[in-house]
N, C-alpha and C positions, 0 to 999 in steps of 0.2 A: 504494500500500500504506500502511496506517495504521501509525504509529509511536507510541511512548510520548510523544514530544515533541509530535506533533500532538494527542494526547489531552489532554495538559496544557494546550496552548494553547486547545483548545475548551472545556475545563473552566473555565479562567480567563475566557473570553469569557462563558460562561453566568453565572458569579458576578458579573461586572461588569454585565451586563445586568439582573440581579436588583436590584443596588444602584441602578442607573439608574432602574428602574421604581419602586422605593420613593421615590427622590428626587423623581420627577415627581409621584407621588401626594401627597407632603408639600407640594410646591410648589402644587398645585391647592388643597389645604386652606388654606394660608396666603393665597393670592391670593383665594380665595372669601371668607375672613374679612375681608380688606382691602377687597374690593368691597362687602360688606355694611356694613362700618363707614362707608365713604364715602357709601353711600346713606342711612344713618341720619343722618349729619351734614349731609346736603344739600350735597354737594360740587358743584363746577362741572360742568355737564353734559359739557363736553369732556373733563375729567379722568376723569370716571366712564366715559365711552365708551372712553377709552384703557385704563383699568383692566380693563374688560370684554373688550377685545381681548386683553390680556395673559392673562387667565383662560382665554379660548377657545383661545388658542395653547397654553397649558399642558395643557389638556384634550385637545387633538389629539395631543400627544406620547405619551400613555399607550397608545392602540391601536397606534401605530407601534412603540413600544418593545416592547410585548407580542408583536407579529408578529415582530420581530427575535429576541426571546427564543425563540419557538416554533421559528424556523428554526435557531437555534444549538443548541437542544435536540435537534432532529432530526439535525443534523450530529454532535453528541456521541454520540448513541445509535448512529449508523451506524459511527463510528470505533471505539467500544467493541465493537460486534458483530464488526467485522473483526478486532480484536485477539483477541477470544475465540475466533474461528474459527482463528486462527493459534496457538492453545494458549497464549496469554498471559493467564492468568486470575488471576494474583496480582500484588501490588505496590501500593505506596502510591498511585501515579497512578491505577490502576484502581479502588481502593477510594474514592478521592476523587471520581472520575468518577461512580461508582454513587451516592455520597452526594449529589452535586450534582444528578443526575437525579431522585432521590427528592425532594429539597427543591423543585426547580422544579415537579415534577408536583403536589406538595402545595400549592404556591402557586397553581397553576392551578385545582386543585379547590376551594380555599377562595374564590377569586374567582368561580368559576362558581356556587357554592352560594348 
């Protein structure tokens, strides 16, 4: 059975994963800039290869994080639906969960566009 505590935990998980996703996106941007700068300056091929590996690793984290966020969003929606079926439709935790769901769905829509 879903509880308000579980709802709060799942809401926090979604918020954390959104922050993590943004962090990885920023990291990819900075690593890409660093790689481009190294190419411009004619850096040592070994160092350049290592930097490209770092960039590739950062890029691989974005789809993984997005998949975890999708899973966490599905869990949150399920928990919220269970609570609503149990006639718990009011409260700050429920409002926060609805807000988080809307924010995450908006994020997914903007990335898909």
